[in-house]
C-alpha positions as CSV (number, residue, x, y, z in Angstrom):
1,M,16.8,129.5,-96.2
2,L,18.4,130.8,-99.5
3,I,20.4,133.8,-98.2
4,Y,22.2,131.8,-95.4
5,P,24.0,129.4,-97.8
6,A,24.8,132.3,-100.1
7,D,26.4,134.2,-97.2
8,R,28.5,131.0,-96.4
9,L,29.7,130.8,-100.0
10,M,30.8,134.4,-99.9
11,E,32.7,133.9,-96.6
12,I,34.6,131.0,-98.2
13,E,35.5,133.1,-101.2
14,E,36.7,136.0,-99.0
15,A,38.6,133.7,-96.6
16,K,41.8,134.3,-98.5
17,K,42.2,137.8,-96.9
18,F,43.0,135.9,-93.7
19,G,45.5,133.6,-95.3
20,I,43.0,130.8,-95.7
21,E,43.0,129.0,-99.0
22,A,39.6,127.4,-99.7
23,K,37.7,126.3,-102.7
24,V,34.0,125.4,-103.3
25,T,34.0,122.3,-105.5
26,H,30.2,122.0,-105.9
27,V,26.9,123.6,-105.1
28,D,23.9,121.4,-105.2
29,F,21.4,124.0,-106.2
30,K,18.5,121.4,-106.5
31,A,19.1,120.2,-102.9
32,L,19.3,123.7,-101.6
33,M,16.0,124.6,-103.2
34,E,14.4,121.4,-102.0
35,R,15.5,122.2,-98.4
36,M,13.9,125.6,-98.7
37,K,10.6,124.2,-100.2
38,K,10.5,121.5,-97.5
39,S,10.7,124.2,-94.8
40,V,8.0,126.3,-96.4
41,T,5.7,123.4,-97.0
42,F,6.1,122.2,-93.4
43,G,5.3,125.6,-92.0
44,R,2.3,126.1,-94.3
45,N,0.8,122.6,-93.5
46,W,1.4,123.1,-89.8
47,L,-0.5,126.4,-89.8
48,R,-3.3,124.8,-91.8
49,K,-3.6,121.9,-89.4
50,E,-3.6,124.2,-86.4
51,I,-6.3,126.4,-87.8
52,K,-8.5,123.4,-88.8
53,G,-8.1,121.9,-85.4
54,S,-8.8,125.1,-83.4
55,K,-11.9,125.2,-81.3
56,N,-14.5,127.8,-82.2
57,L,-12.7,128.7,-85.4
58,D,-14.1,128.0,-88.9
59,F,-11.8,127.9,-91.9
60,Y,-13.0,128.6,-95.4
61,N,-10.4,127.9,-98.1
62,E,-12.2,130.1,-100.7
63,A,-12.1,133.4,-102.3
64,A,-14.2,136.1,-100.6
65,H,-15.4,139.6,-101.0
66,F,-17.6,142.1,-99.2
67,S,-21.2,141.9,-100.4
68,A,-22.9,144.1,-97.8
69,D,-22.1,145.8,-94.5
70,H,-20.0,143.3,-92.4
71,T,-20.9,140.6,-94.8
72,L,-18.7,138.4,-96.9
73,E,-19.7,136.4,-99.9
74,L,-17.9,133.1,-100.6
75,E,-18.3,130.4,-103.2
76,S,-20.2,128.4,-100.6
77,G,-22.5,131.1,-99.4
78,K,-22.4,134.2,-97.1
79,I,-20.9,134.8,-93.7
80,A,-21.3,137.9,-91.4
81,G,-19.3,139.1,-88.5
82,R,-19.7,141.8,-85.9
83,K,-16.0,142.4,-86.0
84,I,-13.8,141.8,-89.0
85,F,-10.0,141.8,-89.5
86,I,-8.5,142.2,-92.9
87,A,-5.1,140.7,-93.6
88,S,-5.4,140.4,-97.4
89,G,-1.8,141.0,-98.2
90,S,-0.2,142.0,-101.4
91,R,1.1,140.5,-104.6
92,P,4.0,141.1,-107.0
93,S,3.6,144.2,-109.2
94,V,3.7,143.4,-112.9
95,P,4.4,146.6,-114.9
96,P,3.0,147.2,-118.4
97,I,6.2,146.3,-120.4
98,R,5.8,145.6,-124.1
99,G,6.2,141.9,-124.8
100,L,6.2,140.9,-121.1
101,D,3.1,138.8,-121.3
102,A,4.5,136.7,-124.3
103,A,7.7,136.1,-122.4
104,S,8.1,133.8,-119.5
105,Y,9.2,135.7,-116.4
106,L,9.7,135.0,-112.7
107,T,8.4,136.9,-109.7
108,N,9.8,136.7,-106.1
109,E,7.3,133.9,-105.6
110,S,7.6,131.8,-108.7
111,V,11.4,132.0,-108.6
112,L,11.2,129.7,-105.6
113,D,10.1,126.8,-107.9
114,L,13.3,126.7,-109.9
115,K,15.0,123.3,-109.7
116,A,18.1,124.1,-111.8
117,R,20.5,127.0,-111.4
118,P,20.1,129.6,-114.1
119,K,23.2,130.3,-116.1
120,S,22.1,134.0,-116.3
121,I,19.3,136.2,-115.0
122,I,18.2,139.8,-115.4
123,I,16.5,141.3,-112.4
124,I,14.3,144.2,-113.2
125,G,14.1,146.3,-110.1
126,G,16.8,147.3,-107.6
127,G,14.7,147.5,-104.4
128,Y,14.9,145.1,-101.4
129,I,13.7,142.0,-103.2
130,G,15.8,142.7,-106.3
131,V,19.1,143.0,-104.5
132,E,18.5,140.1,-102.1
133,Y,17.9,137.7,-105.0
134,A,20.8,139.3,-106.9
135,H,23.1,138.4,-103.9
136,F,21.7,134.8,-103.8
137,F,22.0,134.0,-107.5
138,A,25.5,135.6,-107.8
139,A,26.7,133.5,-104.9
140,M,25.3,130.4,-106.7
141,G,27.4,131.2,-109.8
142,T,24.7,132.7,-111.9
143,R,25.6,135.7,-114.1
144,V,23.4,138.4,-112.7
145,T,22.3,141.8,-114.2
146,I,20.2,144.3,-112.3
147,V,18.2,146.9,-114.2
148,Q,17.0,149.7,-111.9
149,R,14.7,152.4,-113.2
150,G,15.7,154.9,-110.4
151,A,19.1,156.5,-109.9
152,A,20.0,154.4,-106.9
153,L,19.5,150.9,-105.6
154,V,17.3,150.5,-102.4
155,P,16.4,154.2,-102.8
156,K,14.7,154.4,-99.4
157,E,18.0,153.9,-97.6
158,E,20.6,156.5,-96.7
159,P,22.3,157.6,-99.9
160,E,25.7,156.5,-98.6
161,I,24.3,153.0,-97.9
162,S,22.8,152.8,-101.4
163,A,26.1,153.9,-102.9
164,Y,28.1,151.4,-100.8
165,L,25.8,148.5,-101.8
166,E,26.0,149.4,-105.4
167,R,29.9,149.4,-105.3
168,E,30.0,146.0,-103.6
169,L,27.4,144.4,-105.9
170,K,29.2,145.7,-109.0
171,K,32.2,143.5,-108.0
172,R,30.0,140.4,-108.5
173,M,27.5,141.4,-111.2
174,E,26.3,144.0,-113.7
175,V,24.3,146.9,-112.1
176,H,22.5,149.4,-114.3
177,T,20.7,152.4,-112.7
178,G,18.6,155.0,-114.5
179,L,17.5,152.6,-117.1
180,L,13.9,152.3,-118.3
181,T,12.8,148.8,-119.5
182,T,10.9,149.4,-122.8
183,G,10.4,145.9,-124.1
184,I,11.0,142.2,-123.7
185,K,11.4,139.5,-126.4
186,K,11.6,135.8,-125.8
187,N,14.0,133.9,-128.1
188,K,14.8,130.2,-128.4
189,R,17.8,130.3,-126.2
190,N,17.2,133.3,-123.9
191,T,15.1,136.4,-123.3
192,A,16.1,139.9,-124.5
193,V,15.4,143.0,-122.4
194,F,15.4,146.4,-124.2
195,V,16.3,149.4,-122.1
196,R,16.6,153.1,-122.5
197,D,18.9,155.4,-120.5
198,K,16.7,158.0,-118.9
199,K,19.4,160.7,-119.2
200,S,20.9,160.2,-122.6
201,G,18.0,158.5,-124.3
202,R,20.3,155.8,-125.7
203,T,18.9,152.3,-126.0
204,K,20.5,148.8,-125.8
205,K,19.7,145.1,-125.5
206,I,20.5,142.8,-122.6
207,S,20.0,139.1,-122.7
208,A,19.7,136.3,-120.2
209,E,18.2,132.9,-119.6
210,H,15.7,134.1,-117.1
211,I,13.9,137.4,-116.2
212,L,13.0,138.2,-112.6
213,L,10.5,141.0,-111.9
214,A,11.2,142.8,-108.7
215,T,9.3,145.9,-109.3
216,G,7.4,146.3,-106.0
217,R,4.1,145.1,-104.6
218,V,0.4,145.9,-105.2
219,S,-2.5,145.6,-102.8
220,N,-4.9,142.6,-102.9
221,A,-7.7,144.9,-101.6
222,D,-8.9,145.4,-105.2
223,Q,-10.4,141.9,-105.0
224,L,-12.4,142.6,-101.8
225,Q,-15.0,145.0,-103.1
226,T,-14.6,147.1,-99.9
227,E,-16.9,149.8,-101.2
228,N,-19.8,147.5,-100.2
229,T,-18.9,147.9,-96.5
230,G,-17.6,151.5,-96.3
231,V,-13.9,150.6,-96.0
232,Q,-11.9,153.2,-97.9
233,L,-8.7,152.6,-99.9
234,D,-5.8,155.1,-100.4
235,E,-4.5,156.4,-103.7
236,R,-2.3,153.3,-104.0
237,G,-5.1,150.9,-103.4
238,Y,-4.2,150.0,-99.8
239,I,-6.7,150.0,-97.0
240,K,-6.9,153.2,-94.9
241,T,-6.5,152.8,-91.2
242,D,-5.7,155.1,-88.3
243,D,-2.9,154.5,-85.8
244,Y,-5.1,152.0,-83.9
245,L,-5.5,149.9,-87.1
246,L,-9.2,150.7,-87.4
247,T,-10.4,151.2,-91.0
248,T,-12.9,153.9,-92.0
249,R,-15.7,151.5,-91.0
250,K,-16.5,150.7,-87.4
251,N,-15.5,147.3,-86.1
252,I,-13.3,146.5,-89.1
253,W,-9.5,146.5,-88.6
254,A,-6.7,145.9,-91.1
255,M,-3.1,144.9,-90.8
256,G,0.0,143.7,-92.6
257,D,0.6,144.4,-96.3
258,A,-3.1,145.1,-96.6
259,I,-2.4,148.6,-95.2
260,G,0.8,149.2,-97.1
261,R,2.6,151.1,-94.3
262,Q,5.5,148.9,-93.1
263,M,5.4,145.8,-95.3
264,F,7.5,143.5,-93.2
265,T,6.5,140.2,-91.4
266,H,7.4,141.5,-87.9
267,A,5.4,144.6,-88.5
268,G,2.4,142.6,-89.5
269,D,2.7,140.4,-86.5
270,K,2.8,143.4,-84.2
271,E,-0.1,145.0,-86.0
272,A,-2.2,141.9,-85.5
273,E,-1.5,142.0,-81.8
274,I,-2.5,145.7,-81.6
275,A,-5.6,145.3,-83.8
276,W,-6.8,142.3,-81.6
277,H,-6.2,144.3,-78.4
278,N,-8.1,147.3,-79.7
279,A,-11.0,145.1,-80.7
280,T,-11.3,143.5,-77.3
281,H,-10.3,146.2,-74.8
282,R,-11.6,149.5,-73.8
283,T,-8.2,151.0,-73.5
284,K,-6.6,151.4,-77.0
285,S,-3.0,151.0,-78.1
286,K,-1.4,152.8,-81.0
287,M,0.9,151.1,-83.5
288,D,4.4,152.7,-83.3
289,F,5.4,152.9,-86.9
290,D,8.5,155.0,-86.1
291,A,10.3,152.1,-84.4
292,V,9.7,149.4,-87.1
293,P,13.1,148.0,-88.1
294,H,13.8,146.5,-91.5
295,V,16.7,144.4,-92.9
296,V,17.9,144.0,-96.5
297,F,19.6,140.5,-96.7
298,S,22.0,141.5,-99.4
299,R,25.8,141.6,-99.1
300,P,26.6,144.0,-97.5
301,Q,23.6,143.4,-95.1
302,I,21.6,146.5,-94.4
303,A,19.6,147.2,-91.3
304,S,17.7,150.4,-90.5
305,V,15.1,151.9,-88.1
306,G,13.5,155.3,-88.0
307,L,14.2,158.4,-90.0
308,T,16.9,159.0,-92.5
309,E,19.0,162.2,-92.2
310,K,17.1,163.9,-95.0
311,Q,13.7,163.0,-93.4
312,A,14.8,164.1,-89.9
313,R,16.1,167.5,-91.0
314,K,12.6,168.4,-92.3
315,A,11.2,168.4,-88.7
316,Y,14.2,168.4,-86.3
317,D,17.5,170.1,-85.5
318,V,19.7,167.0,-85.8
319,V,23.3,165.8,-85.2
320,I,24.8,162.9,-87.0
321,G,27.1,160.2,-85.7
322,R,29.1,157.8,-87.8
323,A,31.4,154.9,-87.1
324,K,33.2,152.3,-89.3
325,Y,33.4,148.7,-88.4
326,S,37.1,149.1,-88.5
327,D,36.8,151.7,-85.7
328,I,36.1,148.9,-83.2
329,V,38.3,145.9,-82.5
330,A,35.8,143.2,-83.5
331,G,35.2,144.9,-86.9
332,D,39.0,145.3,-87.4
333,T,39.5,141.7,-86.5
334,M,37.1,140.7,-89.3
335,G,39.0,142.8,-91.8
336,E,35.8,144.8,-92.4
337,K,37.1,148.1,-93.8
338,D,34.0,149.6,-95.5
339,G,31.0,148.7,-93.4
340,F,29.6,151.5,-91.2
341,A,26.8,152.8,-89.0
342,K,25.1,156.1,-89.0
343,A,23.0,157.6,-86.2
344,V,20.4,160.4,-86.5
345,V,19.8,162.2,-83.2
346,E,17.7,165.2,-82.1
347,K,20.3,167.8,-81.1
348,N,18.6,169.4,-78.0
349,T,17.1,166.3,-76.5
350,G,19.5,163.6,-77.5
351,R,16.6,161.5,-78.7
352,L,17.4,158.8,-81.2
353,L,15.5,159.4,-84.4
354,G,17.1,156.8,-86.7
355,F,19.9,154.3,-86.9
356,H,21.3,152.8,-90.1
357,I,23.9,150.0,-90.6
358,A,25.6,148.5,-93.6
359,G,27.9,145.5,-92.9
360,P,28.1,142.0,-91.4
361,Y,25.4,141.1,-88.9
362,A,23.8,144.5,-89.3
363,A,20.4,143.0,-88.3
364,H,21.7,141.7,-85.0
365,I,23.6,145.0,-84.1
366,L,20.5,147.1,-84.8
367,Q,18.3,145.7,-82.1
368,E,19.7,147.9,-79.3
369,A,18.8,151.0,-81.3
370,V,15.3,149.6,-82.0
371,N,14.7,149.1,-78.3
372,V,15.8,152.6,-77.4
373,M,13.6,154.1,-80.1
374,A,10.6,152.0,-79.0
375,D,11.0,153.5,-75.5
376,N,11.4,157.0,-76.9
377,G,14.8,157.0,-75.4
378,G,18.1,158.8,-76.2
379,V,21.8,158.5,-76.7
380,K,22.5,158.6,-73.0
381,S,20.7,155.4,-72.3
382,I,23.1,153.5,-74.6
383,L,26.3,155.3,-73.8
384,E,25.9,154.7,-70.0
385,K,25.7,150.9,-70.5
386,M,28.6,148.6,-70.8
387,H,29.1,146.7,-74.1
388,A,31.1,143.5,-74.1
389,F,34.6,143.9,-75.6
390,P,35.5,143.0,-78.3
391,T,32.1,142.6,-80.0
392,L,30.2,144.2,-82.9
393,A,27.7,145.6,-80.3
394,E,30.3,148.3,-79.7
395,L,29.5,149.8,-83.1
396,V,26.3,151.4,-81.7
397,P,27.9,153.4,-78.9
398,E,30.9,154.2,-81.2
399,A,28.6,155.9,-83.7
400,L,26.8,157.7,-80.9
401,G,30.0,158.9,-79.5
402,N,30.9,160.8,-82.7
403,L,27.9,163.1,-82.9
404,E,28.5,166.3,-84.8
């Protein structure tokens, strides 16, 4: 709801490369945020209504924790279940930065309550959440600064994708990598963030109207007192499960952000299906974590599935295929010069191990690679099929046709 209008604004700005002169005269930030909130509220209320109206389903809108084996303690009493499913989720991580508590800061949740467009914002963290909000606010006309502790933005992506994203974002905002945030101080007009370069040790001050924390997620399992029922947590505080989503306690399953494995909505939905199947059927199904796609709704858009080249080379003999958007007619027509796709393939079998895209509509293009990986398929199954011309779908076989 926020990224879509941001993308439209960027398209208007970039239209001049096609000889189209266009100008945005006004962005109603308040109306845009109200539209988003209306959608969120409708969805939340609809779910609540459906749950309350479901037959044979009790709804307790209360905090709960385990008090004994297969027993939960609520404010209103205790409930017990022979089978339990944990979907306790995660919350924004708040790092121990000096002065942070005294300063007002935003998270990826509280930022949605803004009613007026910030004149300036500092985003601490350059992961998925950070770069998505950076794209949104920059498109709205906010002066954006990203402060990333690591050496690269979205560090889990292919290095060339991270580098490409950084180059593009720097055209629209300030991007600082390798900076450690050492302190924050709230002033009358703005908030100052003090940072230290991890290499040189030099320090400096950056100021903005708002601070947005995008420093990752932490598990909510610490509120469940899982030790009372034998459910174990990993070293990060997420619930341990096997590939069947079963925890370390019989008849207790966990899914979604609660297990901290692939923290995406679509992954949580699939995990819920599999956990329910395994709880109600003799034949069990594994969760295929290798074929979980993810998308970063930045600009350029990023879409990936499977292993990166570095990950794949640790276990396989691989070949790599690359293609630019400009290598296909549809991409060339769009004037897309820098977007690209990268394929990671097992050399001897032709099995697709990973596919990574940075560019327009990357999320839509990726799906063919996801389908093949989910079926444990290979390059041949894609190259033998026709792809409509001229479409961006041709980017996938183009990359796979360049393996070396």
